N, C-alpha and C positions, 0 to 999 in steps of 0.2 A: 363224516359230514352225513346227513340225511340225506336217503335218496327217493326219490318219487316213483309214483308208480310204474313210469316209464323205464325205471332202470331196469326193476324186478321183469317185467312184462315182456319186453320186447328189447333195450338195448344190451344186457345181460346176455339173454341167449341166443342173441344174434353174432354177441362175440363169441359165446361158446360153440356155435356151430359153426366162424369160420376158425376157429383153432382146430374143431376135428377135421375140418376139411386141411390143415396142413399150413395154417396161416399163423405165422409168429406173433405172439400178444406185446406189444411197445405199451408199457404204461405210464401216462402222464407227467411222471417223474424222471424219464430218459429225453423227453420231446427237448429240455433246452441244451444238451450236449449233440445232438442229430441236428440242428439247424442254427443256421447263422444268425440267427436271432430272430425276436416272436413275430414279425412281418413278413417272415420266409416261409414257405410250405414244403421245398422240398428237403429230403434227409442226404444230407450230404454224404455220409460215411458209406450211406449202404449205395447211393447211386456210386458214386465213385469207384468202391469195390466191383459194382455190376459192370463198371466200362469196362474198367480192369481185366476182370474175368471174363466175358462173353467175347470180348474183342482183341487180348492178350497184349496190351499197351502196357504202358511204363504209368506210374501215379504223375506223374508232371503234366503227360499228356492227358490223362484222365479229371486232372483239378481243373485243367484249361477247358476241357469239354463242359466241365460242370460249370464255369463259370459264364462260357454262352448258353448254354443249355437255362439257369439261371434269369437269365435275361429275355428269354421267348415269353411274348405275350398275349398271343391267339392263340385260340384255340384249334384251328383248322390247321394252324402250322407246325402245332404239338402231337397233332395224330399223324402227321407224314413222320416226323420222328419216330414215333413208337412204332410207326411201319418200316422204322428203316431208313430212313429221307433223310440222311445227317452224316455230312462227312467235316473232316477237317483235318490239317494237316497234325502228323504224329511224330515224336522223336526217333528217330530210323529212316523215315519215309521222306521220297521226294515228291510225289504226289499226295493228295488229298486221299484220305482213306476212311470208307463209309465204316461210321461207326453205331452198333444197336446197344439200343439202351434194354429192349428185353430180346430173350433167346427164344423164339417161335416154337422151333423145333423139340426143344427139350426143354420140357415145364420147369423141371428139377432144378436147372442152373438158374431160376430166377429164386430173388427172396419175394414172398409172399406176407404180408405184414398188416394188424390192422390194430388201429391204437384209437383211444375215446378221447375226449374232452381237450379236442387239441386247440389251443388260445390261437387265435390269427388275429396278429394286432393292427389295426387301420384306423380311419378316422374315429369308426364302429367296431368295437371290438367285440369280434364273435369267437364261440366256442362250439362247432357241430357235433352232434353226439357221438357218430364213428365214419372216421375215414378207412379206407383198404388202397394199399398202398403197395407198388411194383416195383421193388429196385430202387426204391425212396422218392417214387414218384406218384404222388395221389390222383387216384382214377377214381377213385368211388366214394361219393359221400350218401351218409344212411342217418338219417333223421328219423328218430322214433316217439312219434307220437299214438295217443287213442283215445276214442277209436279214431278209425279210416271211413270214410264212407265213399264206398267205390262206387258205386250209382252216377253222386251227382259230382265226386270229387272234388269236396269242397273240406275245409279242414286246417287246423292251424302247422301242421306237415308239410301242406306242397306251401303256404308262406312263408313256411320256416325257409325253406330251400331257395323260395326266391329272394327273400330277404338276404340270404349268404348269399346267393350269388351277387347282389349290387351292393353289400358292403364290405363283403372281402374277395375281389374279384381274383386274386391272387389263386384263392385255393383250385379256380374252377379254369386256368388258363390251361393247364393240363386234364382237367376230369374225361370221363366219357361218358359217364351218364350218374344218374344219380338213384337212391332209393328210399322209399316212404315205406315205412311200417309201423304199423301197431301190435305187434308180438305174433299177428294172425296170416294177418294180411299182407303182401308183398307187392306193391308196386313201380314201376321202374318207367324213366322218363330220359331222354337224351339233357343234356345240358343246354338250358334256356327253354325247354319246354313249357310250356303252360300247364297246370295241371289235368287240360281235359285229353292231354295226348299222354298221359301216364296211364299204364294196363298193367295188368297181373299177367304171370307167365305160367300160363296154364298146362299145357303138356310138357312134362319132364324127359318126353323122348330123349334116348331110345329107354329110357327108364320107365316104370310105370308109378300110379299114385301110392299104389300100396308098398312101394319102396322106402315111403318116408315117414317119418312118426308124427308128422305134421306139417300144417301148409306153411308156417314157416320155413322149415328145413326144407322142404320143396321148393319153395321160392330163392330160398338162397344158394342152396345147389344149382339151379338153372342158371343164375346169373353170375354167379363169383366159383364154383369149383372153378380149381385154377386153368385148368385146358381148356374148357370152357369160356372164363371169363378173357382168356388169349387169343382163341378165335374169333368171337366177339369184337374184340381191339381190331384184328387184324382184316376182317372182312366184312365187318356187316353194321359198319356205320359210314354213313356218308354226309356230306354237304351239298346239298342241293340250292341250286341259284336260282333263283325266283325274280320277278320284275318286283317285290317289294323286300327283296334281301335277301341275304343266305340261309335256309332253314338246314339245321343240324337233324338228320335222323338216322334212329339205330331201329334195328329188321324187330319185327315181334318173334311168337313163337314158330308160328306155321310158315313163317319165310325160312326162317334157321334150320328146321325139320325138313323142310323143301329142299331147300340147296344145298342141305349135307347128304342126304339121301340123291340127288342127282350128281354130286361128285363122287361119295360110295362106287354108284353103278360104273361111272366113269374108269374108277380106279381098278374095281374086281375084271371088268370087260367082261362079264357075261355074258348078259344083256347089253344093246345099245340102243334099246330106247325107253320112255317112261310117258306117262301121261298125268299132266298135274291140272287137277281143278280148283283155283282159289275164286272165290265166288267177286262178284263186282263191288268195286268199291272197298275191296281189304289188301289194295300193295300190290297188284297181281306185278304191274310195271317194274318196281323195286326189288321183287323178287327176283324176277331176269338181272338185275342191274347186280343185286349181291351177289345172282348164279355168275354171272361174267366177271364178278370183281374176284371170288374164291377162284374157280378156272384159270383165271391169267396169272393171280398172283399168288396162291396155295401156301400162304406163307407157313403155315404150321403143319405141311404134308411135305414129301421126298417121296415122287411117283414118276414114272417114265413117262406115264399116260399125260401126266401134266407139264410135262419138260414145255414145251412150246406151243400149246396147242389153238387152233385155229375158231374163232365162234362167231356165228352168222345168226343173226336172229333176223326172224322174218313176220313180216303184217300182211294182212291180204286188202287192205284199204290202207289210202295216202292218208286220210287224216290219221289214223293208228301209228302209221309209220313216222310221221311229224310227230306224233302226239311220245313214243317211246325212243325215237331218236332225241327228241329235247331234253328227257330224262336222262339218259347215259350222256351227254354231255353234259350237262345241269349237274349231275354228281360226280362230276371229273372223271370219268372211266379212262383208264389207257387208252390212247389214242382210237376213238369210236369213228368208224369212217362211214357216214350214211351215203350210202349208192344212190345216185341219180340218172342213172341209164343203162339202158341192154349192156352195151360196149364196158362201161366203167366194171360191170358185174362181171364180166368174162374175164378182163385185164387182171384185174383182185385176185379172183379164185383159181384163175389157169397161168396167175404167175409163177406159181412151184414153192414161194415163200412161205413161211409161217409165222403166224402171232398176229397176224389180223383180229380185228374187231369188228366185222362188217351188218351193218343196216340195211335192211332192202324187201322189197314187196316182193309176193312170190313170182308175181307175174311177169318180170324179168327173166325167171326160168322158160316163159313159153317158149317151146319149138326146141329147148335145149338136150340132144340124146347122147352127146358125147360124155363119160367120163372123164373129170379127172385125175391126175395123177395121185393126189397127196389127200385123197378124200377121205383115207383112213384118221388124217390128223384133225378133220372136222367137227368141230361139235354145232349142231344147230338146233335152235331153240324157237319155236313155232307158234306165234302169238295166234288166238283165234283159231287153234287143230284143225276143230272140225271143220272149219271152212275151206281149207286150202285144200282141203283133199278133192274137192268139187272140178272139172271141167278138165281134168288130165294134169292140173297143175304138178299135184301131190308125185305125180309119175314121172315128169319130165325132172323136179326137183330129184326124184331118188334115183334116176339116170345119169343124171350129173354126179351126183356125192353118195357114191353107190355102199360105199362104207364108210359113209359120217354115222354120229351117231346123235339121235334124233329125241327132243325133248319138245314134247304138245303142251301149251299150254291153254287152258281155257275159262271164262270167267261166266260160265255157264255152263250145268251140268253136260255131258254127252250123251245123245239121246241111243235108248236102250235098242234100237236095232241100227243105229250107225256103226256097221261091222268095218268101216274102210278106218274108220278116225281109231278104234281099238285094235285094229291090225296093225295099223302103219307106228301107234306112236307106245301103244299097251302090250303086256306081257301077259300072255297067257296064264288067265287063273286072277290077276293081280287086279285086274281094274284102274285104279288111278296108283299112281306111284305116293302121289300126294292129294289128299283130299282133304279143302276147307270150306265147308258148306254154310249155306243163307243162315242155318241156325247157329251156329258156331261163331259167324262173324256178328251175332247180333247181342248174342251170351258174352261175345269180349266188349261189347260196345265201340267195334270195330265199324258197325253199318248200325243203322236204327232200323225197326221193322218198318214192312209194309202192309196198311190197310185198306181194303177198296171197300166202295161202298157204291149201290147202285140207285141212278136215278130214276125219274118215273118210266115204267114200264113199257108205257108207249110210244118213249121217245125211243127204244130199241128196237132193232132190228132183225129179224127172222127171216132168214134165207126161203125157209118152206114155205112162208105166207107171201113173200113178195107182190104177186099180181094182187093178192086181196089188198094189202097195205095200198098198194099203187090205186087201187080205183076208189078207196078213201080219201087218202091226201089229196090226191090231183083231181078230184071231180069238175073242180072249177074251170080247168084250162078246157080252149075249144076244140072240138071235134077233132081238127086238120094236127095240132099239134099231140092229142091226143094219141090218135091213131099213128101217128110218125115214133113216136119213144116206143107203142106197143111194137110196131112193125119191128123196129130192129131189137127188139128184147128190153126189158125193162132191168136195170140193174140196181147192186145196191147203193152204187153211188146218187143215182137219180133220188132215191127216197132220204139217204143222209142228207143232202143237199136241199133238201124243200127247205125254203126259205122262209116261211112261218117258223119252221123247225130250228130252223139255227138263231130265229130271231129268240126263241123261247130259252133257249140252251144256253143262248148267250147273257141275256138276262140271270139264269140261273146261275151260271158261271160267275158274272160278276157280285151277284148277290151274296153267292157263298166264300168266295174269296176276302170279298170286303171282311165278313167276320170271323172266318178263319183265318187267312194266312197273312193278310195284310196290318193288323194289328202288331203282329211282333214281326214285320219289316220281310217276311217270308214274300217269296216269289212264285212262278207255275209256269207251267208249259200245256199248251193246248194244241192234244195231235189231230187234226184232221184228216179226212180221211183222201184227200188229194189236194196241188195245187189250186184247184177251184176252190175246194171247199178253204183253204187257208182266205183265199182273198175273202167270201164271203162272212167269214168267223171274223178277221179282221174288219170290215164296216161293219158290220151287227155291233162289235164288243164298243167297238168307237160310238156308234153312236148311245148306246147305252149307260155309258161313259158320261158320255157329254151331256143325254138326260137328268141322269144323275145330280151332273157338278151344275148343272143351270139350274134345277130343283133347290142348292142350297145355296143360291145365288150368283153363281159367277157368270158374267158376262157372256152370249152364247160363243162368241170369235176363240172367246181365251177358254172356253169350254171346252169347246172342239180340237184346239190346238193340244190343250191338255191329257185329252182324252186320246189323241192321235199320237202325243208321244208314249203313250202308257204302255202300247204291245207293238211288239217289232218282228216282221213276217220272214221265217230264214228257207228257202226252198234252193232246186238247184233251176237253173233258166234252162231253156227250151227254144231250140231252130226256129218253132213253129211259132212264141210269142212276137215274133215280132211280122207276121203278115197278115195281112189284112183280110178283116170275113165278112162275110155279108150278113150272118148272123149278127143282132143287134147284141143278144146276150153275150154271143162267145167273144166279139170283138169288144164289150165291156171290160168283158176277162182277163182280155191281152193287155188291153190296155192298164189294168189294174198291178196286171202280173210284173209286168212293164215299171211301172210306178212303185211298188213297194221291193223289190227284188232290190237284196244287198250281195254286193260284189266281195270279194274275199277281204278284203281290208276293213269293209264298212258292217261284214258279218264278224270279225274278229273283234272291235269294237264293240260291236251289240254285245256281243257274250261276255264282253269285260263290265260293260254296265251293268248287264244282269246281274253279273255275279255282285256287285257290290250293293251293300244296303243304302235304302234313303236315294236310290237312282232310277229311274227309267231307263230301260223297259223295266215291265210291272210282268210281266208276260212275253213269252216269245212260243210264235203262232208256226207249227211246222207241218210236214207231213212223213218226211222220210227222214230228212238230216235232224241231226243232235239227239237222235235216239237211240246211238251206241256212242262210247270215250268220251261224249259229254260230261264233263265232272265240273257240279256247280254245288255246294253245298247247302246255299242259300235256296234251293227250290224244293218246297216241301210237298206240293199239292201237282198230279199230273190230271188234266182235264181229257179224258179218252174218247173219242169218236172216230174208233179207225178200227177194225175188225182184227186186229192183230193174236196171233198166235204163237205157241212153241217159242224156238229162238228168239224170236222179235219181240214178243211178250215180255221175256224176260230181263232181253238189252232194256228196252223203255221202259220198264217199271223202275228199274234200278236207279235212273237217272233221281229219284226220290230216297234213295236210302243211305247218301252219304250225311255224314255226323256233324254238326251244323254247332250253333251254342245251347245252351241246358232245356234253352225252351224247346227245339227241335225235337219231340221223344218218338217221331214215326214218319213217313211217308205219306201220302194217301193219292189213290186213286180214284177219281170220281168216274166213273161208268156210264156212257151217254148210249153205250153200240149194242150191250148186253154180253160182255166179254167175260162177266164175272159169273153169270148165270149160267155158263158153259165152260170153268172154269178148269173141270174135269178133263173135259174133250179139249179143249186147248192147250193141257200141259199131258193129253195122253202120253206122248211119244217118250217122255221121260220117266222113269225110276221114280214111284210114288213117295219113296222116300227121300229122294235128292230135292222135290220142288214142294214138299206137304205146305212150308211154310214161304213159300215167295212172295203170297199176297194172303196174307190174312182177315177174314171178313169180318166186317165190321162190328157185326154181332156179336162176336167176341170180346170184344171191347165192350161194348155194353154187356156182356153178362158178369164181366169183372167189375165192372161200374157198380154194377148190383150188388155183387160180392163185397167189395169194397165198403159198401154204404151200410152193407147188412152188419159186416164186423164193429163199425165204429158205432153201429144204432147201439148195437148190444152192448157197449159198454154203456151208453148213453139213457138205456132202458131205465133204471129205476130214477131218473130228473125228471120233477115234475115241470113240463114246457109249456107255459101257454103267454108268454113275454109280448106285450103287443105297445108299452113305452119303451125308454132307455133304465129308468128304475129296474124294471122287471125283469129286463134284460140283464143287468148289471147282477142283480138278485140270483138269478139263473148262475150265471157264471160263478160267483160265490158257491152256491151251492154243490157246483160240478167239482171244483175245487175239492171242498171237503167230502165228497162222494170218491174222488180217485184217493186222494188221503198221501201216499207214499208215491217217491220219486219213481220207485218202478214202476208203479202203474200209470203214469204220467206221460214215462218216456213210451210204455205199448201204447197208450192213447196217440202219441205223438206221432208214432210209426204208423199208424192205421189209419190217421187223419190224412197224414201226406201222403198215404199211398191212393186215397178217395180223393182227394185234391188233385193228384197226378195226373189221374184215368179222366174225371173230370175234362180238368182243361187238355186235355188231349182229343176228348172229343167234341168239347165246343164246337161251335155252337148246332151239333146235331142235336136234335128236338128230343132225344133220348136223356138231356141233360137236364130237361128244364123239372122233372118233376125231383130231382132234387137240389134245385138251386139253392130254395132258403137253406134248408140244413147244410150248403157249403158255404154259405155265409154265417151261419153261427158257428162253424166248427173253425174255419182259418181266422176269424177275428178271436174267438176264442184260442187259440194259439199263441197268441199277442198276448194275449192278459195272462194265459198257463204260465207262458214263460217266466214271465217277470216274478210268478207266485212262487213257482216251483224252481227255477236258476237262478233268481234272480241279476237277470241280464235283459236286454234286448233284445228281441226276438226278429231279426231278418229273414223270416221264409217271404213275405210279402215281395221282398226285392226280387227274389226267384220264379214268381209267377210272372206268366204271361200278360201282356199289357192288358188285352181285355178282363180276365180274370182281375188284374191287379187293379182296374178302375171300377168295378163293381165293387169286389170290397171297400174300395176307398168311399163311394160314395154310401154304403151301407152303413159305414162306423160313423159316418156324418150325420146319417140319417137318426142311426139308434142316439145320438150322443154319446156313443161309446169312445170314438176319439180321443174325449177329453182324459177317460180312463184310461186308455193305454197310451196316449202320449206322454213321451218321458220330457221334461223341462229340463232345461241347464239351469246351473245353479247362479248366474248370475239374470235369469229374468224372472224380475220382480212378482212373477204368478207362483214361482218355486217354493216360496214362501209359505202360501196359503195354506198349503197341505198339513202343516205345524198347527196351526190352530184346532184344537179337540173342542171346539163349541160344538154343541147341537150333532156331534158326531157320534153314530151308533158304533159296537164295538166291530162292526161287517167295516163301517167304515174307516175303522183305526187302524183294522188289519189292510184293507188297501192302500190305505194311504204311509203304513210302515213300509210296506213292501214294495212300493212306487219310491218311495224317497231313498231306500237301499239299495234299489235298481241305480235309480239316478246315480247316487254315492259312490256307487261302485264305477260308473263310468266316466265320474270326474276326476275322482282318485287314479285312475288309470292314465286319463289323459293329463294331470297334474305331475305325473310323478315322472308321463314321457318327458313333459317339458323340462322340466328342472329335479333327478331325484334327488339331488343334495338338499332341496328345501324342500321337497312335500313326500319324500321316502320314509319318514315319520308315521304318515297318515296309513302306512299300506296294514302296520299292526291292528290300526284302532279300524280299520275295515274287516278285516279278520274278525276280530273282537264283535263287531257290529252285526257281521253274518250270524255268527254261533248265537249271539243275542236274539236271533229273529227263531231260531228253531229250538231256546228256550221255552219249556212248558212252566217253567215260573212265573216269565215275567209276563205282564197285562200288554195287550196291542198298545195301550197308552204311555207303556214305561218304554216299549222299543222305539215307540214313535219319537218319544223325547231322547231316548241315546243315537238317534239319527239326527235331529235338530243339532242336537251338541256337537256331533262333526260336521255338519255342514257351516257351523257358525263359527269353528275351531280353523277351517278350510277357509272360510271366507276373508278371517282375522290374517290368517296368513298371506289370503289376496292380496291384506293391504298393510302388509307388516314393513314394506318399506317407508311407507309415509311415516309412520312413527319414527324409524329409523333416520329420517331425514335423507333418504336416497333415492334414484329413481327406480323404477322395478328392476331395468337390465344391471344396473351397478347392483343392487342388492341380490338378484339371483347369483353373481358371479363371486360377492361375498358369500354365498351359503358354499360354493364350492372350495374357496381359500379354506373357509374355515373347518373344512372335512380335512383339509391339510394342516390343520393347527397352527393360522396366518398372525395372529398375535393383532398386539393392539396397530399396526401397518395396515390391517383389514383392509378397514373400508377407505384410506387414500390410495391403496392399490386397485382395489375393485373400482373406485371413479376412472383412475388412468385406464386400467383395463378395457373398461366401456368405452372409452374414449379412443381410445386405439383401434377399436372395431368401428366406431362410427364416424369418426373423420374422414370427410373423403381425400382430406390427403396421405393420409396412414393406410386408410384404406380405401378406395376410391370404388366409384359403381363396378359389380359383377369381380368384384377380390375373390369371392367363393367357388369360382371358376377356373381358376390362373394358380395353378401348383406352385407355380415360384413366389407368388405374391402369399400365398395362403403358410410357403414354408417362412417367408420373411416374416410374418408376424407373429408365428409361432416363434420363433429365433428371439423377436423383442417382449414377447413374454416371458420367455425363460430368463431373461437379463433382468425385468420389471421384477420377476420374482424373486432372482437372485440377490438383487439389491436390496432387497425389502426384506431379507432374514431366511428365506424360505428353502426347505433343501429337498423338496421332491421335483426335482425341475425336468425329470423325465415325462410326467403324469401330468402336471398341472397345466403346460399348453396346450394338450391334449383333452382335456375338460372343458378348458377355455372355449379352442375352436370350435367343442362339439356343439357347446352352449350358443355361442355366436352364430355358428350358422343356421341353428332353428331359427335363436331370437334377431339376429340383425341381417342377415341375408336379406338381397332381395331388396334392402328399403334405399 
């Protein structure tokens, strides 16, 4: 059989690498003897042998166990089985015996196998490229496709995996994760994951890059080397319960590396502590979950140090405590206990018993000085470790647990002069036990980069010039008020909260937000200097939005209500808020603070609504709350009007770094206070390397845009461009197609063009993009035209652009008339046939028409074959021939257009063939299936009866397609009718007819 490039570049090398790692290869010819049928996926002999070998049971018991295991159809239940949570009665035992399907302690006692082209029969039968088995259980599916796009995670391979999961779910009941590879890049994702969650395993720790001949070898070793695969299965997969359902998660390389370093340190016993910095947004809470899971269950390790340890997870904030407790419970960790009081804490740690997993805040150790007896058996994981050393809390903790092992976790780097944190958690000369910094997370796509831009400098507050600024801004105040403020001392707050300043900034925020974030459904936080400023921003923003809505024609009352709903304030209540004040301004603010305050439940609802696309609020206005631990991917911009620095600044800006959909390329900090002008100073207490890219100047991005534009412009330089009307623009496009000439040059241009467009999108609506707008329109719309010319397919680039860019390009297409040129028509559209008329067409016009028709026919043939392969399969070869003719230098463009017309006419004739045959379209479609099985003269009558079977409400009542029993009954009737008609392929025919019926008769 002929093999495509995927076999040579990806599939075969994958199998060879796995064989070199000790996997046995099973050829497709062996599949029949290993399975109970093509619809089964367990390799029966291997699983039965493993059950006998690992558990010492007899064959009858192993076969009975196999029968039970083959019936498990839940992925989470299968993970429990893989981890040893399965028991049943066996011969010679009174009670149920735990049966292990994997020997984690001795990898050599397992059978690792790899096979390919495994045909799994279902309604839609599928053959995945490569499947990895352990002891006869399919655990990993590998899809080999080329090439992969690591940046936007698009491509056939991801769609193929999702298709398999949908069409042959049986193969994924026991699946742990999937891999896609193009022979170079290796990306992996947990069962059911969308493509954006697939990632590369970049660090092969404890090995190094140089240990591997290429990236394929490295990626496969990292994930599938037998002992590593067993470790991943045993300790690094969790099912997290969320409000929207259960999500399966598998570790990233930094989590695997950090946890194994912690476990190694506990086993070695040489050092009793370690410091882990995993930057915010990279899954630090999950790292702690995986650490607890491995320390508690340690399935792949036998060590006295891990016999029955106690684990204590500490936070220094109630919201973090709730978040981590929630994660531990949601991930199904063995019996986590959330400690709610000091008494509960001491009762648990002083019980003298072992095996606890406790979650508490460090404050519950306040005043505790008496050491507990078994402190040496406690492993303490401290979140945001640097903060827990303050106010003697660290001292109380260590006095109570003097011999415990302490592992400190932090989402921000530790300050260079923070001796306490290094001393209490670090090892001299080590720094971090494990580090996953800001640049690592951005490089992996675990977070998006954060950019900043400073707005008008006259809004910035320079503390050194407070008095001068005050005299300028507050000149209109009466003398008494002026003197009163000067007497108590002018503060930054006085200036920041100047009403005119707040009004101007609110207007600027709304103008920027409308252009930058709102078109793509993203949201924003406004960070005010204090609670009074929160209220002032709320009032000013509501007024600005209401005026805007009224200008658009909204009734005043409706506009005000809508504007008010668009923002919510989140702050803490103060006992002063309820007190009356003689100062009218103070009283008004206190009244508003009470009015806009959200209690715990209302705050929870506001945060949830903020996290949902298309729902209000669009803005959260805060001063202290929600600047740490608040995880909301939909937030893409933060409007900063509070002089934050150091840890507070790093925590706050990271609210914008979470990955969302492909349109969120970065987070943006819009700085009104002047922090960005003194960024070095604000972050000076950290090592420069740790924070150099914490916030990147938008100027960097502007420079990148200029460079990307120059790269595109260089390729277009020989082109004469002066288009003013649609004909001239089309001529330019044709000239550029000729100029590019080869496919290689086209792909090079496409890559550079996409980079230019992506940077333009990221910066828009920044004024720096305006000089490039005309070129952007030209280039982006040329991509549609060029894709048809060079690839003979429809371009989907526009679908990935942000709303603001897409709208601009569509208007340009319409205005220039190019939409007619790039628009693909369906074969059933009367206008489809106009292209074939050669009258008054220049050679350029004939070329455009021939290419467009071939592109449309490629789409048509694909659709038709998908609809009914038996009827339309013959056009597949015709299409291939047409594509070859298009490349031929011997034929004129007129001849090529004629060949396309002939194919189009034949497809149309086939569409109407049922009329000539005197059959309905459905019966004719079924007849083509029967003809594929040599149906003979009975065929037509049988096809009519089979259509009736699936369309008569008596035999196929509404909803038949969703009822397994009814579908089975219909298949049996098809089998009987085919048998009576003298047909012999009684297994295949019912399946093919049902597949056709599901496409054509379901839902009627």
